[in-house]
C-alpha positions in Angstrom: 16.6 -31.3 -77.7 18.0 -34.8 -78.2 20.8 -33.4 -80.4 21.7 -30.8 -77.8 21.8 -33.4 -75.0 23.8 -35.7 -77.1 26.4 -33.1 -78.0 26.9 -31.9 -74.4 26.6 -35.4 -72.9 30.3 -35.5 -72.0 30.1 -32.2 -70.0 27.3 -33.2 -67.7 29.3 -35.3 -65.2 31.7 -32.4 -64.5 28.7 -30.0 -64.3 27.0 -32.2 -61.7 30.2 -32.4 -59.6 30.9 -28.7 -59.6 27.2 -27.9 -59.0 27.2 -30.2 -56.0 30.4 -28.5 -54.6 29.1 -25.0 -54.9 25.7 -25.7 -53.3 27.3 -27.7 -50.5 29.5 -24.7 -49.7 26.3 -22.5 -49.8 24.5 -24.8 -47.4 27.5 -24.8 -45.0 27.7 -21.0 -45.0 23.9 -20.7 -44.4 24.5 -22.6 -41.1 21.0 -24.0 -40.7 22.4 -26.2 -37.9 23.5 -23.1 -36.0 27.0 -24.5 -35.2 30.0 -22.4 -34.2 32.3 -20.6 -36.6 35.1 -23.1 -35.9 32.9 -26.0 -36.9 31.9 -24.3 -40.2 35.6 -23.5 -40.8 36.4 -27.2 -40.4 33.7 -28.4 -42.7 34.5 -25.9 -45.3 38.2 -26.8 -45.2 37.3 -30.4 -45.9 35.1 -29.4 -48.8 37.8 -27.1 -50.3 40.4 -29.9 -49.9 38.1 -32.2 -51.8 37.7 -29.6 -54.6 41.4 -29.1 -54.8 42.1 -32.8 -55.1 39.3 -33.5 -57.6 39.2 -30.3 -59.7 40.7 -32.1 -62.7 37.6 -34.3 -62.9 35.3 -31.4 -63.9 36.7 -31.0 -67.4 36.2 -27.5 -68.8 35.0 -26.2 -65.5 38.4 -26.6 -63.9 39.3 -22.8 -64.3 36.0 -21.9 -62.6 36.7 -24.3 -59.7 40.3 -22.8 -59.4 38.8 -19.3 -59.3 36.3 -20.4 -56.5 39.2 -21.7 -54.5 41.2 -18.5 -55.0 38.3 -16.3 -53.9 37.6 -18.5 -50.9 41.2 -18.2 -49.8 41.1 -14.4 -50.1 37.8 -14.2 -48.0 39.0 -16.8 -45.5 40.3 -14.5 -42.7 37.0 -12.7 -42.2 34.6 -15.3 -43.3 33.6 -16.9 -40.0 33.3 -14.0 -37.5 29.6 -13.5 -38.2 28.7 -17.0 -36.7 30.2 -16.1 -33.3 29.2 -12.5 -33.0 25.6 -11.8 -32.0 23.9 -9.4 -34.4 26.8 -9.3 -36.8 25.6 -9.2 -40.5 26.5 -12.2 -42.5 26.6 -10.8 -46.0 27.8 -7.6 -47.6 24.2 -6.7 -48.5 23.2 -6.8 -44.8 26.3 -4.8 -43.8 25.7 -2.1 -46.5 22.8 -0.7 -44.5 25.1 0.3 -41.7 27.4 2.3 -44.0 24.4 3.8 -45.7 23.1 4.9 -42.3 26.5 6.5 -41.5 26.3 8.5 -44.8 22.8 9.6 -44.0 23.7 10.9 -40.5 26.8 12.6 -41.9 24.6 14.5 -44.4 22.2 15.5 -41.7 25.0 16.8 -39.5 27.1 18.5 -42.1 24.7 19.4 -44.9 27.1 18.0 -47.4 26.0 15.5 -50.0 29.4 14.0 -50.7 31.6 12.4 -48.1 33.9 14.8 -46.2 37.6 14.6 -46.2 37.5 13.3 -42.6 35.5 10.3 -43.8 38.0 9.5 -46.5 40.9 9.8 -44.1 39.4 8.3 -40.9 36.5 6.4 -42.3 37.9 3.0 -41.3 37.6 4.1 -37.7 34.7 6.5 -37.6 32.2 4.4 -39.5 32.9 1.3 -37.4 32.7 3.4 -34.2 29.4 4.9 -35.3 28.0 1.5 -36.2 29.2 -0.2 -33.0 27.9 2.7 -30.8 24.4 2.1 -32.2 24.4 -1.5 -31.0 26.3 -1.2 -27.7 26.6 1.4 -25.0 30.3 1.9 -24.4 31.7 3.3 -21.2 35.0 4.9 -20.5 36.8 1.7 -19.6 35.5 0.0 -22.7 37.4 2.3 -24.9 40.8 1.0 -23.7 42.4 -1.0 -26.5 43.7 -4.4 -25.3 46.5 -4.5 -27.8 48.8 -1.4 -27.6 50.9 -2.4 -30.6 47.9 -2.7 -32.9 46.5 0.6 -31.6 49.9 2.3 -32.3 50.0 0.9 -35.8 46.5 2.1 -36.5 47.3 5.6 -35.2 50.4 5.7 -37.4 48.4 4.7 -40.5 45.8 7.4 -39.8 48.6 10.0 -39.4 50.1 9.0 -42.7 46.7 9.4 -44.4 46.2 12.8 -42.8 49.6 14.0 -43.9 49.0 12.9 -47.5 45.6 14.8 -47.4 47.4 17.8 -46.0 50.0 17.8 -48.7 47.3 17.6 -51.4 45.6 20.6 -49.9 48.8 22.6 -49.9 49.6 21.7 -53.5 46.2 22.9 -54.6 46.7 26.2 -52.9 50.3 26.6 -54.0 51.1 24.3 -57.0 54.8 25.3 -57.1 57.1 25.6 -54.0 58.0 29.2 -53.0 61.7 28.6 -53.6 60.9 27.8 -57.2 59.2 31.2 -57.7 62.1 33.1 -56.2 64.8 31.0 -58.0 63.6 30.1 -61.5 65.5 27.3 -63.2 67.2 29.7 -65.7 68.8 31.8 -62.9 72.1 29.8 -63.2 74.5 30.3 -66.0 73.9 26.8 -67.3 70.2 27.3 -68.0 70.3 31.0 -68.8 68.4 31.9 -72.1 70.7 32.7 -75.1 71.1 36.3 -76.0 69.4 37.2 -79.2 71.9 38.2 -81.9 71.3 40.4 -84.8 70.8 38.7 -88.2 74.0 40.2 -89.7 76.2 39.2 -86.8 74.9 35.7 -86.8 75.5 35.3 -90.6 79.0 36.8 -90.4 80.2 34.9 -87.4 78.6 31.5 -88.2 80.8 28.5 -88.8 79.1 27.9 -92.2 80.1 31.3 -93.4 83.7 31.0 -92.2 84.1 27.6 -93.9 82.5 28.8 -97.1 84.7 31.9 -97.3 82.1 34.4 -96.1 82.7 38.0 -95.1 85.1 39.3 -92.5 88.0 37.0 -91.6 86.2 34.0 -93.0 88.7 33.2 -95.8 91.7 33.1 -93.6 90.1 30.9 -91.0 88.5 28.7 -93.8 91.8 28.2 -95.5 93.5 27.3 -92.3 90.8 24.7 -91.5 90.7 23.2 -95.0 94.5 23.3 -95.4 
């Protein structure tokens, strides 16, 4: 024990620092004080700024701290909505039950074990709508989208996914286009298969036979080529 502690003695200051940062971030995201999402964002920004400035002091744990900063930046846009939305799950584990419930109801309605093509194409809209409708009763005027540009972009992306799915279905039914069946690649003179020649004609008319003084008019042509 003493030997192990002596060998790793230089690593412990960096471990204590990194350990304190990670647990401080966990306590901030737990939000025991029940502050707003903007306040948590401000506190976490200060902590990440401190980690960025002092990450060189943790020694061999510097790559781990850099990875923590990178992952935090990727999660940042959707990290604080749960603190301002009532009933919104805070973690992926809590949110998974809503998607599992959507799969369960789909199996009950369609009798299919696997997800249907409609879920793959329009799941980003249907699953969220099914989840939200369980929590809130929406009326006709609630379905109006406040941002027409975002609504148009969403509809366009769904149309592109639907078209890609439609093309995949057509390819499975007809792997090759109809015009390729009616006009094979060798229908033109350039790609037409060579006509099979009899063995004797091929030997008599070959260039090697002519140069070597083969049968027919080979000697005359061979002498002319060789001078």
